[in-house]
Structure formats: structure tokens, C-alpha cells
N, C-alpha and C positions, 0 to 999 in steps of 0.2 A: 504494500500500500504506500509506504514511504517513497519507494522507487517511482511509482506511478505519479505521485504528487510532485516529485522532483522533476520528472519528465514533462508534466503538464506545465509547471512553472517555467521550465526552460523554454518550452514551445511558446508560451505566452510572452515571455521576455524577448524571444527572437522576433515574434510578430510585432511587438511594440517598437523594437529597435528598427525593424524594417519600415514600419510606418513613419517613424521619426525621420529616417533617411529620405523617404519619398517626399515628406512634407518639406524638408530642407531643400531638396532638389527643386521642388516646385516653387518655393519662395524665391530661390536664386534665379530661376528661369523667368519668373514674373518680373523681377527687378531688372534683368537683362533686357527684356522686351520693353519695359517702361523707359529705360535709359535710351534705347534705340529710337523710340517714338518721340522722346523729349527734344532732341536735336540741339537745344540751345540752353546753356547754363551760365551762371555767374560765379567766377572765381573771386575770392576775397582774400587778399594778403593783408592781414592785420595781426600784429604780433606785439608782444611786450618789447619795448625799447630797451635793449640790453645795456644801454648807457645810463638809463635812469630806472632801473628795476624797482628800487625802493620807493620811488615816488610815482610810478606809472599808474594813472587813474583816469581813463577816458570818460569824463563825466557826461559827455553828450551822446554816448553810444545808444542808439535806438534800433533794435533789431527789426521792429515793425517797419521802420523807415527803409532799412536796407531791402527788406522783402518787397515793400511797395515799389521801389525803384526797379527791382528785378522783374517783378510781374508786369509792370508798365512797359518794360522792354520786350516782353514776349518770352522771357526766360522761364524755364520749367523747374530748374533746380539750382541750388546754391551750395558752393563748396568753400567753406572758410578754412584758413590755416589753423590747425589745432596744436601743432608742435613744429616750430620752424627755426628761424635764425637765432632766437634767444635760448632755444632748447628747453623751454618751459611749456608744460602741457597747459592747455587753456581751459581746463575744467577742474573741479574740486576732486582730486584723486586720492585714493587710498593706496594705490600701487606706487605712484611716483612721489619722491620727496621734493621734486621741483615742479610745483603747480602754481598757477596764477593766484590762487587765494592765499597760499602760504607766503609767497615771496613779494607780493605787491599789496598796496592798499585797496586794490580793486576787488570788491566782494560780490559783484553782480554775477548771478549764474548765467553767464553770457551764452554758452552753447545751448543750455536748456531753453533759454528764452528764444534763441534763434530757431531752434527746432520747433518750438511751439508757434512762432510767427509763421514759419513755412507751412506747417500743418493747417493753420487758420486760413491761409491764402491759397491752399491747394498746391503748394510747391513741396519739393522734397529737399532734404539736406544731406550732403555728403560731408567728408572730413579729410582735409589734407594732413598727412603725417610724414615728417621727415625721418627716415630710418637712422641717418647719422645723428649721433647724440654725444658730442664731445663733453657736454656738461655732466654726463653720467659716469661715475667711476667704474662701472662695469664695461663701458665702451672703450676698447683698447685699440687705438690707431696703430700701435706698434707691431701688430701682427700676432700678439699673444692671444690667449684663450678668449674667444668671443662667445662661447656657448652660454655663460651666465647672462650676458646681455640679451641674447636671443630669447632666453626664458623670460626675462623682464619684458621684452618687446611683445611677446605673445600675450603676456598678462595685461599689459597696459592697453593693448588694442582690444582685448576682450572686455575690459572695463569700459572703454569708449563705446563699444557696441551695446553693452548692457544699459548704459546710462542714456544713450542718445539715439540708438537704432538708426544709424546713418544708411543712406542709400548705397554709398560706396566709401571705400578708403582709398584716397588718392596718394599712394606711396610715392616717395621721392628720396633722393640723396642716398642711394644704396651703394655708394662708392666703396665701402668696406667689403662689399660682396660682389665684386666684378669678376673675380677669378671663378672658373667653372666649379671648382671644388668648394670655394667659399659660398657660392650660391646655395649649395646643398645644405650648408649650415643654417640657412634661414628657415628651413623646414617649411617650404612654400606650400606643399600639398596640405600639411596640417593647418597652416595659417588660413588658407582659402576654405578648407572644410569648416573651420570654426566660423569664419565670416559668413559662409552660406547658411549656417545654423540660425543666423539673425536675418537672413535675406539680404545680406550686405555683399557688395561686389568688390573686386580688387582690380586695380589697373596693372599694366605690364611692368611698371617700375619696381615691382616687388622682385628684384633680382634680374631685371632686364629680360623679361619673358616675352619677347616679341612673337614667338611662335605660339603663344597662349597654351602652353602645355598645362599650366595650372590656372592661370588668371582668366578674367572674364572679358577684358577688352584692352586694346592697344593704346598707349599714350605716345603720341608723336614727340619728336624733339621740340623744344620750346619754340613757339611762333611758326612752326612748320606744318605743312599739310600736303598730302599727295594730290595730284591733279586727275587721278583716275581711281577706279574702284580697286582696293587692295584685296577684296574678298573676305575681309575680317572686320568686325566692329572696331572703330577707332575714334579717338578724340584728339582735337588740336587745342592746346591751351595757348591763348594769345593775350598779350598785354594790350590794353586800350590806348596806351601811350606809345608814341612813335619811337621813343628812346629805349624801349624794351624794359623799362623799370617795372617791377612787380609791386613794390611798396610805394606809398605816397612820397612824392618828391616836392611838388609845390602845387598850389591851387590853380595855376595857369599852365600846367604842363601841356605840351602839344599832343593832340589826340589823332588817332587814325581817322581818316575821313569816313563818312557814312557809306560811300560807294565801296571803299576797301573792305569795311566790316561786313557789308552785305555780300560782297564777292566771296569773302571767306565763308559766310553762312551758307550760301547756295552751293558752293563748292563742296562743303562738308556734307550737306544733305544729299547732294547728287552722287556722292561717291562712298556712301555707307558710313559716314562719320558724324561726330558732334562738334560743335564749337563751344568751348569753355572760355568766355571772355572775362579777363581779369580787371578788377578795379582795386584801387588802394585807398581806403578811407584815411582821413587825416589823423593826427595824434589824438584828437578828441573823439574819434569814431564816426566822423561825418564824411559821407561820400561827396567829393567836390562837385560843385554845381555844374561845371562844364561837362563832367562825366555823366551826370544825371541827364543833362540835356541831350548829349550824344546818344545815350541809351534810349531816351524817349523817341528820338527820330527813328531808331530801328524798330521800336514798338509800333510806331505809326505805320511803317511799311508792312509789318506783320499783321496788323489789324485788317489790311486789305488782302494780303497775299499769304497769310499763315497757312492756308489750306495746302499750299505747295511745299511746306516745310514740315510742320508738326505732324507726326504720325505717318509720314510717307516712307517709302522704300527707295533705294537708289534706282535710277533709271535703267532701262534694258541695254543701253550701250555702255560698255565697261571702260572705255578709254577716254583720253583727254579730249575736251570740247573747247574750242577756242572762244566761242561766243557766250559761254555760261555753263549751265548744267541741266540735267533732266532728272526729275523725281517722278514717282508714280504712287498711286493707291488703287486698290481694287474697289469697285462699286458694283456689287452684285455680279452680273455676268460680264460686265465691261471693265475697262481700266481707264482711269484718268491719268493722262500724261501731262506733266507740267514742264514747259520749256522756259527755264529761268534765264532770260536774255539780258546779259550785261552789255554787250556791244550790239546795239540795235541797227539793222540794215537800213541804209538811207535810200535804198532803191524802191522800197515798198513791197519787196518780195522776200520771203523767208523760205528757204528750202531745207527739207529734212530728208536725208537719204537713208535707205535701208530698213524702214519701218514695214513690217510684214502684215500688219493688221489693217482692216478696213476702218477708215476714219469716219465717225458718225457725226461729230460736231467739233467746231473750233471757236474759241472765244478768248477775249482778254479777261483774265481772272479778276482784276481789280474792279472792272466795271460791268462785266457780263456781256459786253458788246460782242455780237457775232462777227466772226471773221470768215470771209469767203475762202474756199480752198479747192484745189484740184489734185486728184490722186491718179497716178498712172504707173504702169510698169514699163521700164525701158529695157527692151530686149538686148540691146548692144552691151549695156553695162550689167545686166542681170539684177537690176536694183528697182525696188519700189521707190517712187519719188512723190513726196507731198510738197506742194507749193502753196504757200499761204499769202494772201493779199493783206498786208499789214499797213498801218499808218506809216507815212514816211518820216515822221518825227516820233521819237520815243514817248509813249503815252504816260509813263510813270517816271518819277525821279529815281535815278540810280539803277534800278533793275525792273524790267517789265516781264510779266508772266503770261505766256500763251497756254491755255488749257485745251488739250485735245481729248476727246472721248473716243476711245477705240474699242472695237468689238473683241471680246475674249481677253486672254492674258497677253500683255504687250510683249512683242518679240521684235528684236532688231538683229540685223546681220552682225555676226561676231568677228568679222574681219575689221581691220582699221578702215574707216570710210572717209571719203571726201566730205568736208563740212560746208556749211552754207557760204562761207567766205572763199571757197575754192581750195583751201589748204588741206593737206593730209598730214596729220601729226603722228609720228611713230616713236613712242616712248621706249627707252632702253630697258626698263624693267619688264616689259612684255615682249622683248625681242628673243628670238632663238639664238642661244650662244653657241658659237663654233670655236672651241679652244684648241690649242696645240697639244695639250696633254690631257689624258683621261684621269679624272679624279673620281674615285669610287663614291657613289651615293650623292654626287653633286647634281642638283637639278639642272635642266637645260635652259631654264628661264630664271632671271633674278627674282621675280615676284614669288616663285615657289620656294625660295630659300628662307622666306619669312624673316628677313633682316630689314627692318624698316627704320631703325634708329641707330644706325651704325656709328661707332665712335669716330672721331676725327682721324685717329691713327690706331691701327691694330698692330701690336708687336708680332714679330715672327715667332712661330711655335718653338719653344725651348726644346733642345735636343733630349732633355731628360723628362719631358712632360709625358705623363702616363694617365692623366685624368680623362674624364669624358670629353669628347670633342665638342667644341663650341666655336663656330665660325665668328660669332660676334666678339669673341675674346682674342683669338689669335689668327694670324695669317698661316695658311698651310702651304708648304712648298709645292710649287707647280699649280696652285689653285686657279690662276688665270683671271678671267673676267668675273668680278664679284660686285655685289651691291655696295654702294658707298653713300656717304652723308648726303642728305637732301634728295633722296629717291633718285640717285644717279647710279652709274656703274663706273668702276675703276679697274685697273689692271688691263685695260684695252689699249695696248701700246706696242705689241710685238708683231712683226711682219707675219702675215698669214692668219692672224686672229680675225674673226668676223662676227657680225650680228646680222640677222635677217628678219624680215617682216613680210607677211602677206597683206595686201591692201586692195581696195576696190576704188575705182575712179569713175566718175560720170562724164566729165568734160575733158576730152582729149585736148592736147595743146602743149605749149612750152612751159616747163617748170624748172625753177631754180632748186637745186638740191642743197639744203642748208644743214650743217651739223651744229647742234646747240650744246654747249658745255657750261658747267657752273664754275665761276671763279669768285673768290672772296673779294669784297669791295676794296678798291685801292691797290689790288695786286697787279703786277706786270704779267704780260702774256707773251711768253717766248717759248714756243714749241717747235722743235725741229723734227722733220720727218714728214710723211705724206699719207693721206687717207684717200681711199678709192671707193666709189659707189657704182654698183651695177643695177640698172633698171631698164626694162623695156628694150633689151638687146643693146643698150648703150652703156658706156663707161665714162665717168668723169673722175678726175684725180686732181688733188691739190694739197697744199699745205693748209694747216689750220690757221689761216690768216684772219684776224679780227675784222669783221665788217661793221658790227655794231654791238653795243652792250645794252641790255634791257633790264630794268628793275623787275623783280618778280615778287608778287604779293605773297604767294604761298611758301616761299623759301627766302625770307627777306635778308638773311645774312649773306646771300650770294647774289651775283649778277649773272644773267644769261649772256654768254658770249656767242654770237652768231658768226659762223664761217661759211661762206658760199663756196661749195666745191666745184660748181659748174652748172650748166643748163642742159636739160634733156628734152627731147620731143617725144611725148607719149601720144602715139597716133591712134590708139584704140581704147575705148572705154572697157570697163570690166575688171577682172582680177589680174593683179600683177604681183611681183615679188621684188623687193629692194634689198640688196645686200651691201652692207658697209664693211669694208675690209681695210686693215692696216697694210698699206703698200710699202712703207719704209718705216723702220722702228721710230717711235716717238720718243724724243729725249727732251731734256729741259724741264719745263713745267709739266706736271702729271695731270692731264685733263680728266675730269669726271664728265662723262657723256650723259646728257639728259634725254635728248631725242634727236631725231632727224625730221626735218620738215620738207615737204614738197610745196612750193609756193608759186602760184601763177606768175610767170615771168613778165616783168615790165620792160625787159631789155630787148 
């Protein structure tokens, strides 16, 4: 009888544990979907001033006001710093001996109030937490035993979750855990499992987990974002100030323009990501007036066009779009496609290639005004073509949205396609790599290597290294063409290496072949060697000679350097292949290749 009772208890216990695990998985999945739908959040860098810890007391801090400003901007979640540059936790902690209530005169239950303000307004709160903690005696920068600190880290994050139930933990500053073996000391699987028990998510800076082996979503490098769909959920954290400062500097700091910020928002939504826009309240806890007004402008645009952003999925075309982005949402048996147009055509004609669905209706989203359109199949190019009769002047400030209602699930051709401005953009992350050496298990496309936040420099693999392989940590001998900083590729410099793309073109004609590389601002460009392009039975070859430099919004630390390799005549529409090859070893500056463009020639 005792044995039966024991077995029954064991079975019931197993069922309970299984039920708990299912509930935790479901809670985490609901949070992941909520975050994907949210698209737009407010990052708040507000921390104890480590120069004045004993007197720090932001008397004008009003969390209701912060949340009002966020909601007015169309933001859906708020992520405040809870442990950052002062290495003081921003809540009343029983785990940490360095909390804001013990070390400063500030006694306001700040995080609790912010969480309650968010709930009252229908927003959710996350929490930024810096893993680096030099103020903690357990945190050893000298390489000695870090395990006691990791125990503390797990305990303090658990306390944060118990007290405030954050949507996500925005981990940062994991520099002590860069080495592959050190990453394992973080016990990432255990950490994420604990977070999921609260329905809380983790970003990829928990040990630089770009491949999302453990974590829930990717955090890009600061102020950076991809121009195409990475195939994974991601978030771009961006400062509202042009100087890249995260904390308050002065009340009149120069801000990014509404057009740039909306460009970043539509780019994120169209490519499967979120925009987390940072503000820095002043020392008294007040968000500067100029920041509030800039956010209000974004909110006014979203009042008219938010249908194209919140709750949408990335569009069916996965590559870079020069004129803006595409988002979509299902509507019963049809699909709404939103063409978020940053660069409005002055001709009164907007052309969309490669859409395989019947278009039922077209309109301007902000006004509902109907747009006339024509759909036809071009047998020569093998493409469906939708031509829209749009106003010759852009109807909205900054970005205008065209809404297409199409029958069924939206499908577009998955080759690189010609765009409405006549260009073809071929990004190197989606190129097929042709290396000189075979590297086992190396994918043939950079995007499949899941390296999206590559360090500026990766050291060569040590001869005595025996730990788990990690491309993001070390260079491997003979690895060849690899992902590089800013969603580019490097190592493309040796004669015989090549990249290739399949693409489709609608309009035959003369096209300039342009190689686009990233360079840091202010850098000299001296590259010796030659690059060759093959397309449509023709070859052009040239040095990487600078023709122009272009500011890039999505990767602001770098400039795009354009080099015209030559001009080709593409005399037939339809499918083609372009191959870019190193004709003579590149020496001098080491170029990071971002894309190749085919541009209608004016010469």
C-alpha cells in the first residue's frame, strides 16, 4: 500500500511539474509574440550619478509622466536602466548590498511605480541590467573565480523578476564573458529557464547569443539595424540624440530628425524587428521638452499610419528596398500589404514587381483615398507587375503608406528584384560565397552563420585553444569570407574568391555596376588590387576607386563608399546571375563589402 501511495504521489508530482513547464513555455511564447507585435518601445537611461551618490535625489521624477510621453509617441513598452554605470540596483533589494534606497536619499519605489504606471496605461515594462559589476567584490576582472558572482547574478535577476514581473531583461556589458568557455559560466540555459518561469524574455547580450541558442531575440549593435529580413526577431536600440549619448547631456541636445526616426521604425517593422528609442531624463527625472516634442511628432504619424506598424509581420520580400519597406497583416482570407514609402516617386507612378497575388484594392492609408492601379504579367521578365497611379507630391510628411488588399497569403518572388527606382540591390549577407578553401560546417551564405553583431576585430584562434568553436570569438585559419561589423562581409580580398546572386530585371538597358563598402567616418580609402563583375555575358573590372560617400541611417558609425566598376548592357528582361570576383589581391585598407548595386546608367 505504501508503495502504491508513493507511486501515485510520484505520478502526480510528475504531472504537476509537466504542467508547470507547459505553463512557463506558454507564458514565454505569449511574451515573445507580444514583443513582436509591439514594434516600438522607449529606452530610458536614468541612473544614480556616481559622482554624487550620497546626495542623489531626483525630486521631480514622475513615472506617470514618462509613460504618458511614451504612449503619446505610439510606444508599447518601456525599458528603464535598473543596474548600469553606477553599478547600483534601482530597487529596494535584499540580495544586493548596493541598492538605491540604501546608498542615496532617494526613497521613492521608482521601479514599482513605473511598473504600475505602465500597467495603468496598457504598456509593459522591461528592465535593462548590466552584467558587468565592478562595484561588487564578487566580480573579478582579473580572471579569477567568477562563479560566486554568477550565483549572485542569478539571485538578483530572480529578485527583479519577482518584484516587478518585467516583460524582458535587456542584458548588456557581458565583456567578462566573451570567451566561449566563459560564456558557459553564465549558465545561460538556467538563466533563461528561470526568466521564462515569470514570462520574462532575454535578449542576445546574455553572452552574445546571436544564434539564439538560449535567448529569445537578437539585440543589434548600438544604433545599428539591418536593411533586410534576418529571419530572426531582433531589436535596434537607438539614441534620440545625434551624438549617440544615452544619458542626459543638456536640454538642447541635437535630436535625430522625424524622417530619420520614422525611417528606422518602418525599416524595423518591415524586416522583422523592433525599434527601442532611447531618451535620457535630466538629473531631476524630467524628460527634456525637445525630446517630448520629437516623440509627439512620431505619435502623430502613428495615429494615422499605426495600422502599418503595430501588430504587423515583415513583408513577403526579404531583401533591401531602396524606397522604404513592406509590412503585412492577415485579414480573414486576404492580406493587407503596407508599402511604407520614404522616397516618394515624382512621376506619379509607383511600380511593384514580383507580387504573385491578385490585387483587390489600393488606397492611401492615412486618408483612405482610393488609388487606381493596373496589374499585368510580363512574359519576357516572368514577373507580375503592379503599377499604381499615385499623387505626384508626397501626401504625408516624412513617410506615406500605400495599402494594398491582396487575395490569399501574400507571396513575392524570392529572387532579388528590380525596384521601382530601377535599381537592383544585392546585399552580401545573402550572397552565395565561393571561397578558396573548404571549411567544414561553414554555411555558404553569411546570413546563415547567425553572426549579426560581430566584434570590430576577432583575434586569430590560439594554437592551444580546445574549447567549443565560436566564430564570433575567434578567426579560424582559412575561414575566408565571413560576416563583419555593420551587416557586411570581410575576408573578401584574395584572387579567385567570389560572391554571386540570382536576380530578376524588368527593364533591359545600360546599368552601372557599383560595389558598396563600409568605411569609418574620416578614414582614408586606399585599396590596391582589382575587382571583377560578370553579368549578362559581360565582364567589367576595376579598382575600388571612390566615386562617392553616402551617410547611412541604419549603420551611422560608417559611411557607404561607392565604387563604379563599369557599365553593362542587359538586353533581356528576366532572370540573371551576377558574380563579383577578386581579380587581383586587395591590399591596403581591408574593405567590408555591403552590397552590389545595378543602377540605371546616366552615362
